[in-house]
C-alpha positions in Angstrom: -15.0 58.2 81.1 -15.9 56.2 78.2 -13.5 55.9 75.7 -15.2 55.5 72.2 -13.5 53.0 69.6 -11.6 54.6 66.7 -13.2 53.4 63.2 -12.7 56.6 61.0 -9.8 57.6 59.3 -9.3 60.7 57.2 -6.7 60.9 54.5 -6.1 64.5 52.9 -5.5 64.0 49.1 -6.1 67.4 47.7 -2.9 68.9 47.0 -1.3 69.4 43.9 2.2 67.8 44.1 4.1 70.8 42.6 7.0 69.3 44.1 7.0 66.5 41.6 5.9 68.2 38.5 6.0 67.5 35.7 5.2 63.8 36.8 2.3 65.1 38.8 0.9 67.6 36.0 -1.6 64.5 34.8 -1.2 61.8 37.9 -2.0 62.7 41.3 1.4 62.6 43.8 -0.6 60.0 46.1 -0.1 57.7 42.8 3.4 57.7 42.5 4.5 54.1 42.9 7.0 52.8 46.2 8.2 49.2 44.0 4.4 48.3 43.0 2.2 50.1 45.3 1.1 54.1 45.1 1.7 55.8 48.3 -1.6 56.2 48.9 -2.0 52.4 49.4 0.8 52.5 52.3 -1.3 54.9 54.3 -4.8 53.1 53.6 -3.1 49.8 54.2 -1.8 51.2 57.8 -5.2 52.8 58.7 -6.9 48.9 57.9 -3.7 47.0 60.1 -4.6 49.2 62.8 -8.4 48.5 62.7 -10.1 51.6 60.8 -12.7 50.2 59.0 -14.0 53.7 57.0 -11.6 56.0 55.3 -12.6 59.4 53.9 -10.7 60.9 51.5 -10.4 64.5 51.1 -10.0 65.0 47.6 -9.6 67.5 44.9 -9.6 68.5 41.3 -7.6 65.8 38.9 -7.8 62.8 41.6 -10.0 60.4 39.8 -7.1 57.8 39.1 -7.1 57.8 42.9 -10.8 56.9 43.3 -10.1 53.9 40.3 -7.5 52.5 42.1 -9.7 51.3 45.2 -12.6 50.6 43.2 -13.3 47.3 41.2 -11.9 47.1 37.9 -14.5 44.0 36.3 -12.7 44.3 32.7 -9.1 44.0 34.4 -9.9 41.1 37.0 -11.9 39.3 34.5 -8.8 39.2 32.0 -6.6 37.9 35.0 -9.2 35.5 35.5 -9.3 34.2 32.0 -5.7 34.1 32.1 -5.3 31.9 35.5 -3.3 34.7 37.3 -4.8 33.9 40.2 -2.2 35.4 42.6 -2.0 39.2 41.4 -6.1 38.5 40.8 -6.2 38.4 44.6 -4.2 41.3 45.0 -6.1 43.5 42.9 -9.2 42.5 44.5 -8.3 42.4 48.2 -7.4 46.8 47.3 -11.1 47.3 46.4 -12.0 45.3 49.5 -9.6 47.3 52.1 -12.4 49.6 53.7 -15.5 51.6 52.9 -14.3 54.3 51.5 -16.0 57.7 50.9 -14.8 60.9 49.2 -15.4 64.6 49.7 -14.3 67.0 47.6 -12.3 70.3 48.9 -12.7 72.6 46.5 -10.0 75.2 47.2 -6.6 74.1 48.8 -7.1 76.1 52.0 -4.8 74.3 54.2 -4.8 70.7 56.1 -7.1 72.5 58.9 -9.7 73.2 56.5 -9.4 69.9 54.8 -9.9 68.0 58.3 -12.7 70.2 58.8 -14.6 68.9 55.8 -15.1 65.6 57.5 -16.9 67.0 60.1 -20.5 65.6 59.0 -19.2 61.9 58.3 -17.0 62.0 61.5 -19.9 63.0 63.4 -19.1 62.6 67.4 -16.5 60.0 67.2 -13.0 60.4 67.6 -11.3 59.7 64.5 -7.7 59.4 62.8 -5.6 61.4 60.2 -2.8 60.2 57.8 -1.0 62.3 55.7 0.1 59.7 53.0 3.1 61.7 52.1 4.8 60.2 55.4 5.5 56.4 55.1 6.1 54.7 58.3 7.4 51.4 58.3 7.2 49.3 61.4 6.2 46.3 63.2 2.9 47.9 64.8 1.4 50.6 62.5 2.2 53.8 63.9 -1.7 55.0 64.2 -2.2 51.7 66.1 0.3 52.8 68.6 -1.5 56.4 68.7 -5.0 55.0 69.1 -3.4 52.9 71.9 -2.2 55.9 73.8 -5.7 57.5 73.0 -7.2 54.7 74.6 -5.5 54.9 77.9 -5.8 58.6 78.4 -8.7 59.8 76.0 -6.8 62.7 75.0 -5.9 63.7 70.9 -2.7 62.1 70.2 0.3 63.4 67.9 3.0 61.4 66.7 6.3 63.0 67.3 9.8 62.6 66.1 13.3 64.4 66.8 14.7 66.5 63.8 17.8 68.5 63.4 17.9 72.1 65.1 18.3 73.6 61.6 15.5 71.9 60.6 12.6 73.0 62.6 11.7 76.1 60.8 10.5 73.7 58.3 7.6 71.8 60.8 5.2 71.9 63.4 7.2 72.1 66.2 6.0 70.5 69.6 6.3 72.3 73.3 6.7 69.1 75.4 5.6 69.2 78.9 8.1 66.1 79.8 10.8 64.2 78.0 9.2 61.3 78.3 8.0 58.7 75.5 4.6 59.4 75.9 3.8 63.2 77.0 1.5 65.8 77.2 2.1 68.7 75.0 2.2 72.4 75.9 1.6 73.7 72.9 2.7 73.3 69.1 4.6 76.2 66.9 4.3 76.4 63.1 7.6 76.3 61.4 9.8 78.5 64.3 13.1 79.9 63.8 15.8 77.8 65.5 15.7 80.2 68.5 11.9 80.2 68.7 11.8 76.3 68.6 10.8 75.1 72.4 12.4 71.8 71.2 13.1 69.8 68.1 10.4 67.5 68.2 8.1 67.6 65.0 4.7 66.6 64.4 4.8 63.6 62.1 1.5 63.1 59.9 -0.2 60.9 62.1 -2.9 62.4 64.4 -6.0 60.8 66.5 -8.2 63.4 67.2 -11.3 64.1 69.9 -14.2 65.1 67.8 -13.6 68.7 69.6 -10.9 69.6 67.3 -13.5 70.3 64.7 -15.4 73.2 67.0 -11.3 75.0 67.4 -10.9 74.4 63.7 -14.3 76.3 62.8 -12.9 79.2 65.0 -10.0 79.3 63.7 -9.1 82.3 61.2 -7.3 82.0 58.0 -3.8 82.8 58.2 -0.8 82.8 55.3 -2.2 82.3 51.9 -5.8 82.1 53.5 -5.2 78.4 54.7 -6.8 77.2 57.7 -3.9 75.8 60.1 -4.6 72.5 62.2 -1.9 73.6 64.7 -3.6 76.8 65.6 -6.5 74.2 66.6 -4.1 72.0 68.2 -2.8 74.8 70.1 -6.6 75.7 71.9 -7.3 71.9 72.1 -4.2 71.5 74.3 -4.6 74.5 76.3 -8.5 73.6 77.1 -8.7 69.6 76.4 -5.1 68.4 76.7 -3.0 66.8 74.3 -0.6 64.0 74.2 2.6 63.3 72.1 4.1 60.0 71.4 7.4 59.4 70.2 6.4 56.3 67.4 8.4 53.3 66.7 9.4 52.8 63.0 11.3 53.9 60.2 9.7 57.2 58.6 10.0 58.7 55.3 8.7 61.8 53.9 7.6 60.7 50.6 6.6 64.3 49.4 10.2 65.4 48.9 12.2 64.0 46.0 14.9 62.9 48.3 12.6 61.6 50.8 10.8 59.7 48.0 14.1 58.0 46.8 15.2 57.1 50.1 11.5 55.6 50.8 12.2 53.3 47.5 15.4 52.0 48.4 14.8 51.3 52.1 11.5 49.4 50.6 13.2 47.8 48.0 15.4 46.2 50.4 12.5 44.5 52.3 10.7 43.3 49.2 10.5 39.7 49.5 11.2 38.9 46.0 13.6 41.9 44.9 15.5 42.3 47.9 18.6 40.1 47.1 18.9 41.1 43.7 18.8 44.7 44.8 20.9 44.5 47.5 23.7 43.2 45.2 22.7 45.8 42.2 23.6 48.6 45.1 26.8 46.7 46.1 27.9 47.0 42.5 27.2 50.2 42.1 29.1 51.4 45.4 32.1 49.4 44.4 32.1 50.4 40.6 34.0 53.5 41.1 33.8 54.7 37.3 29.5 54.4 37.6 29.7 56.5 41.0 32.2 59.0 39.9 29.7 59.7 37.1 27.0 60.0 39.1 29.0 62.5 41.4 30.0 64.6 38.4 26.6 64.2 37.0 25.2 66.1 40.3 27.7 68.7 40.0 26.4 69.7 36.8 23.0 70.0 37.8 
């Protein structure tokens, strides 16, 4: 069986970002910055580092800032060049040249399954990657690259998997694994089960490699709660008929779509930043050791 190279990545960005209101009232949540780069930059960078050459954004109303970010800004580039700011000028130009980017509108928020299905015509009959930008994964080898390597060996769709607390399984799509190995075949997926119903505490993180057959199953999937087409329903059929693999990826994961996760990601990336890490680490030590300041922070939290 010939295993085709993965060249395209689908990145859904049509969500409203309600968990970050009012900040996201006038800006896409994907443009919220982690240090000096927006969340979306990290997802695209991960895809490009993995060998992806074409990015397909599934976008929606109010996402113009995201499109502008990856476009050329000739006036800004001219000013930076005139000011002799060569280093930042290169960074700005590199953003525009990261990959070939196309945009497809999702006119209604009808679920992740519907968002992926919108990319069908552009993906065609090729295997492809899906990255959810809220999931920030920092590792020596990009997470999506790890999944691509599993696909290269098996020829099967692959899901990124991570363990969660048994008390939190009802918040995720939970995997029913066939084995307890690092790379494993999945029996199926259950969307947000109760603690008692969950077949494991392995949940799907927002990284996928899909065989194009996923589109057939998405087209057959009927809308569920809220009129949304769940990708997990299609994965269930794909696993039964074609086979799907799970992979316990290596890397540090933060859910930047959650306020606490966003704060944790900011701290983590700040501690790894080449220019800021030293001073930032010293600041954190001062905050922790400064008991009056720490006490004030605890009191403020209690008042909320």
